[in-house]
C-alpha positions as CSV (number, residue, x, y, z in Angstrom):
1,M,0.0,0.0,0.0
2,N,1.6,3.3,-1.1
3,R,1.0,6.7,0.4
4,G,-2.0,7.5,-1.8
5,E,-3.6,4.2,-1.1
6,L,-3.1,4.5,2.6
7,G,-4.6,8.0,2.6
8,A,-7.6,6.9,0.6
9,A,-8.1,4.0,3.0
10,L,-8.0,6.3,6.0
11,R,-10.5,8.6,4.3
12,A,-12.8,5.7,3.6
13,L,-12.6,4.7,7.2
14,R,-13.5,8.2,8.3
15,L,-16.5,8.4,5.9
16,A,-17.7,5.1,7.1
17,S,-17.5,6.3,10.7
18,G,-19.7,9.3,9.8
19,K,-17.3,11.7,11.5
20,E,-16.4,15.0,10.0
21,A,-12.8,15.7,9.1
22,K,-12.5,18.6,11.6
23,T,-13.8,16.3,14.4
24,V,-11.2,13.6,13.6
25,A,-8.4,16.1,13.2
26,R,-9.2,17.7,16.6
27,S,-9.2,14.4,18.3
28,A,-5.9,13.4,16.5
29,V,-4.3,16.7,17.6
30,M,-3.6,17.8,14.1
31,S,-4.9,20.5,11.7
32,T,-7.8,19.7,9.4
33,S,-5.4,20.7,6.5
34,K,-2.9,18.1,7.5
35,L,-5.6,15.4,7.8
36,S,-6.8,16.4,4.3
37,K,-3.3,16.1,2.9
38,I,-2.8,12.7,4.5
39,E,-6.1,11.5,3.0
40,T,-5.3,12.8,-0.5
41,G,-1.8,11.3,-0.4
42,K,0.0,14.7,-0.5
43,V,1.7,14.0,2.9
44,A,3.1,10.8,4.1
45,P,1.7,10.1,7.6
46,S,4.0,9.0,10.5
47,V,3.1,6.0,12.7
48,V,2.0,8.5,15.3
49,D,-0.3,10.3,12.8
50,V,-2.0,7.0,11.7
51,E,-2.3,5.8,15.2
52,S,-3.9,9.1,16.3
53,I,-6.3,9.1,13.3
54,L,-7.3,5.5,14.0
55,A,-7.9,6.2,17.7
56,A,-10.0,9.2,16.8
57,L,-12.1,7.0,14.4
58,G,-12.5,4.4,17.2
59,V,-11.6,1.4,14.9
60,S,-11.2,-2.1,16.3
61,D,-7.8,-3.4,17.5
62,D,-7.6,-5.7,14.5
63,V,-8.1,-2.9,12.0
64,K,-5.7,-0.7,13.9
65,A,-3.0,-3.4,13.9
66,E,-3.5,-3.9,10.1
67,Y,-3.0,-0.3,9.2
68,L,-0.1,0.3,11.6
69,E,1.7,-2.7,10.2
70,V,1.6,-1.0,6.8
71,V,2.9,2.3,8.0
72,R,5.6,0.7,10.0
73,A,7.1,-0.7,6.8
74,A,8.9,2.6,6.6
75,A,10.9,1.4,9.7
76,T,12.4,4.7,10.7
77,E,11.0,8.2,10.4
78,T,13.0,11.4,10.9
79,T,11.6,14.8,11.7
80,A,14.0,17.7,11.9
81,W,13.7,20.0,14.9
82,R,13.5,23.1,12.6
83,L,10.2,21.6,11.2
84,V,8.9,21.0,14.7
85,R,9.6,24.6,15.6
86,R,7.9,25.8,12.4
87,L,4.8,23.8,13.1
88,G,4.7,24.7,16.8
89,V,6.7,23.1,19.6
90,H,3.7,23.3,21.9
91,K,1.6,21.3,19.4
92,A,4.3,18.6,19.3
93,Q,3.9,18.4,23.1
94,Q,0.2,18.0,22.7
95,Q,0.7,15.2,20.1
96,T,3.0,13.4,22.5
97,R,0.5,13.8,25.3
98,A,-2.2,12.1,23.1
99,L,0.3,9.3,22.3
100,E,1.1,8.8,26.0
101,A,-2.6,8.7,26.9
102,R,-3.0,5.6,24.8
103,M,0.1,3.8,25.9
104,E,0.2,1.2,28.7
105,L,4.0,0.7,29.1
106,L,6.7,3.3,29.0
107,Q,10.5,2.5,29.2
108,L,12.6,5.6,29.1
109,F,16.4,5.9,29.3
110,Q,18.0,9.3,29.8
111,P,21.8,9.8,30.3
112,A,21.8,13.6,30.1
113,L,18.7,15.4,31.4
114,I,15.9,14.8,33.9
115,P,13.1,13.2,31.7
116,G,10.5,15.7,30.6
117,L,7.7,13.9,32.4
118,L,9.6,14.3,35.7
119,Q,10.8,17.9,35.4
120,T,9.8,20.7,37.6
121,P,8.4,23.9,35.9
122,E,11.7,25.7,36.5
123,Y,13.7,22.9,35.0
124,I,11.4,22.8,32.0
125,R,11.8,26.5,31.4
126,A,15.6,26.3,31.6
127,V,15.7,23.4,29.1
128,L,13.3,24.9,26.6
129,A,14.7,28.5,26.9
130,R,17.8,27.2,25.1
131,D,15.8,26.8,21.9
132,D,15.4,30.5,21.2
133,L,11.6,30.3,21.4
134,S,9.6,33.5,21.8
135,E,8.2,34.1,25.3
136,D,4.6,33.3,24.1
137,T,5.7,30.0,22.5
138,L,7.9,29.2,25.6
139,V,4.9,29.7,27.9
140,R,2.6,27.6,25.8
141,T,5.1,24.8,25.5
142,I,5.8,24.8,29.2
143,A,2.1,24.6,29.9
144,A,1.7,21.7,27.3
145,R,4.5,19.8,29.0
146,L,3.0,20.2,32.4
147,E,-0.3,18.9,31.0
148,R,1.6,15.9,29.7
149,Q,2.7,15.1,33.3
150,Q,-0.9,14.2,34.2
151,V,-0.1,10.8,32.8
152,L,2.1,10.2,35.8
153,Y,-0.9,9.8,38.0
154,D,-2.7,7.2,35.8
155,E,-2.2,4.0,37.8
156,T,-3.3,1.9,34.8
157,K,0.1,2.5,33.2
158,S,3.5,1.2,34.0
159,L,6.1,4.0,33.8
160,N,9.7,3.0,33.9
161,F,12.6,5.4,34.0
162,V,16.3,4.7,34.0
163,I,18.7,7.7,34.3
164,T,22.4,8.0,35.1
165,E,23.9,9.7,38.2
166,N,25.2,12.3,35.8
167,V,21.6,13.4,35.1
168,L,21.2,14.2,38.8
169,R,24.3,16.4,38.9
170,W,24.1,18.2,35.5
171,R,23.4,21.8,36.5
172,I,20.5,23.0,34.5
173,V,19.1,25.4,37.1
174,S,20.4,26.9,40.4
175,S,21.4,24.8,43.3
176,S,18.2,25.5,45.2
177,R,16.1,24.6,42.1
178,M,18.1,21.4,41.5
179,A,17.4,20.4,45.1
180,E,13.7,20.9,44.4
181,Q,14.1,18.7,41.3
182,M,15.6,16.0,43.4
183,D,12.7,16.2,45.9
184,R,10.3,15.8,43.0
185,L,12.1,12.6,41.8
186,I,12.0,11.2,45.3
187,S,8.3,11.9,45.6
188,L,7.3,10.5,42.2
189,S,9.4,7.4,42.8
190,R,7.1,6.4,45.7
191,L,4.1,6.0,43.3
192,P,3.4,2.3,42.9
193,H,3.2,2.3,39.1
194,I,6.4,4.4,38.6
195,N,9.8,2.6,38.6
196,L,12.6,5.1,38.7
197,R,16.2,3.7,38.6
198,V,19.5,5.5,38.7
199,I,22.8,4.1,37.4
200,S,25.6,4.9,39.8
201,L,28.9,6.2,38.3
202,S,30.7,3.7,40.6
203,M,28.9,0.8,38.9
204,A,30.9,-1.1,36.2
205,Q,29.1,-1.0,32.9
206,H,29.2,-3.3,29.9
207,D,27.2,-1.1,27.6
208,I,27.4,2.4,26.2
209,A,25.0,5.2,27.1
210,N,24.9,6.5,23.5
211,H,21.8,8.7,23.8
212,A,18.3,9.0,25.3
213,F,15.4,6.9,24.0
214,V,11.8,6.2,24.8
215,I,10.1,2.9,24.2
216,R,6.2,2.9,24.2
217,D,4.4,-0.4,24.6
218,Q,7.6,-2.1,23.1
219,R,6.3,-1.2,19.7
220,T,7.8,2.2,18.9
221,V,11.0,3.9,20.0
222,T,11.6,7.7,19.9
223,V,15.2,8.9,19.7
224,E,16.2,12.6,20.1
225,T,19.3,13.6,18.2
226,V,20.9,17.0,17.9
227,H,19.1,17.9,14.7
228,A,16.0,15.6,14.6
229,E,13.7,13.2,16.2
230,L,13.7,9.6,15.0
231,V,10.8,7.2,15.4
232,V,11.8,3.5,15.1
233,T,9.1,1.0,14.4
234,D,10.7,-2.1,12.9
235,P,10.3,-4.9,15.6
236,R,13.8,-6.1,15.0
237,D,15.2,-2.6,15.8
238,V,12.7,-2.0,18.7
239,S,13.9,-5.2,20.3
240,Q,17.5,-3.9,20.4
241,Y,16.3,-0.9,22.4
242,V,14.3,-3.1,24.8
243,R,17.4,-5.3,25.5
244,K,19.5,-2.2,26.0
245,F,17.0,-0.7,28.4
246,D,16.7,-4.0,30.4
247,G,20.5,-4.2,30.6
248,F,20.8,-0.7,32.0
249,A,17.9,-1.3,34.4
250,S,19.5,-4.4,35.8
251,T,22.6,-2.4,36.9
252,A,20.7,0.6,38.4
253,L,19.8,1.4,41.9
254,F,16.0,1.4,42.8
255,G,13.7,1.8,45.7
256,D,15.3,3.0,49.0
257,D,18.8,2.6,47.7
258,M,18.0,4.9,44.8
259,R,16.2,7.4,47.0
260,S,19.2,7.5,49.3
261,M,21.5,8.4,46.5
262,V,19.1,11.2,45.2
263,E,18.8,12.5,48.8
264,G,22.6,12.7,49.0
265,V,22.7,14.7,45.8
266,R,20.0,17.0,47.0
267,D,21.8,17.6,50.2
268,D,25.0,18.5,48.3
269,F,22.9,21.2,46.4
270,L,21.5,22.5,49.6
271,R,24.9,22.8,51.2
272,E,26.1,24.7,48.1
273,Q,23.2,27.1,48.5
274,E,23.9,27.7,52.2
275,T,27.6,28.4,51.6
276,G,27.3,30.2,48.3
């Protein structure tokens, strides 16, 4: 099935559902114009686009699996950050929120920054401010990311995070704000459906922490590079990331041992604040 055939098939599904294009587009968190271009074959939809459209249409799991298998044939999709900024960074956050609302299992590895879902508002602003966004766009994007964090309190999901000790010590905000960020990690780690693990720098490693990645339902992997976001969907490739995540998780501290480490880092930041 080529791009035109896929678009026509999606349009046929929408017409059969009796739903208007604007209604489906709104539910799929995309513009009506984009939906139209997908349906007419002018734009190649991503896996996320197709999954969002099918969810908005309310199709059966069998139909959804059939269509997603077709679009996953592309294996890897690349979206340059400049295009994300052009379309609206806050809209990208809204699309990710819709995706996270549907997932059941999250496995996230991060060797550089506190994961976005776990960030405090001040940490979020400090990270996003580096992208030369206008104040209006920055405010809307921060709000969109904070809205995404509502998924943290959905106990029907299994949310698993593995970060490195370096993440805890990388100074994105002031010492006092970093201490607040540590407290947030400790608090969230106590939720029963959240598994937060930290790889100690003192632990011998047999793998390389190349870059951050996010696995959703062990079906798709999102990788953020300097210039673009990659979405990996080929099961053979996805399985590599799952094995890598499991390997890192097996060497990481968790539970009280992890919280003890984070508390120690927090106390270091607080001492700096007092003596600074």
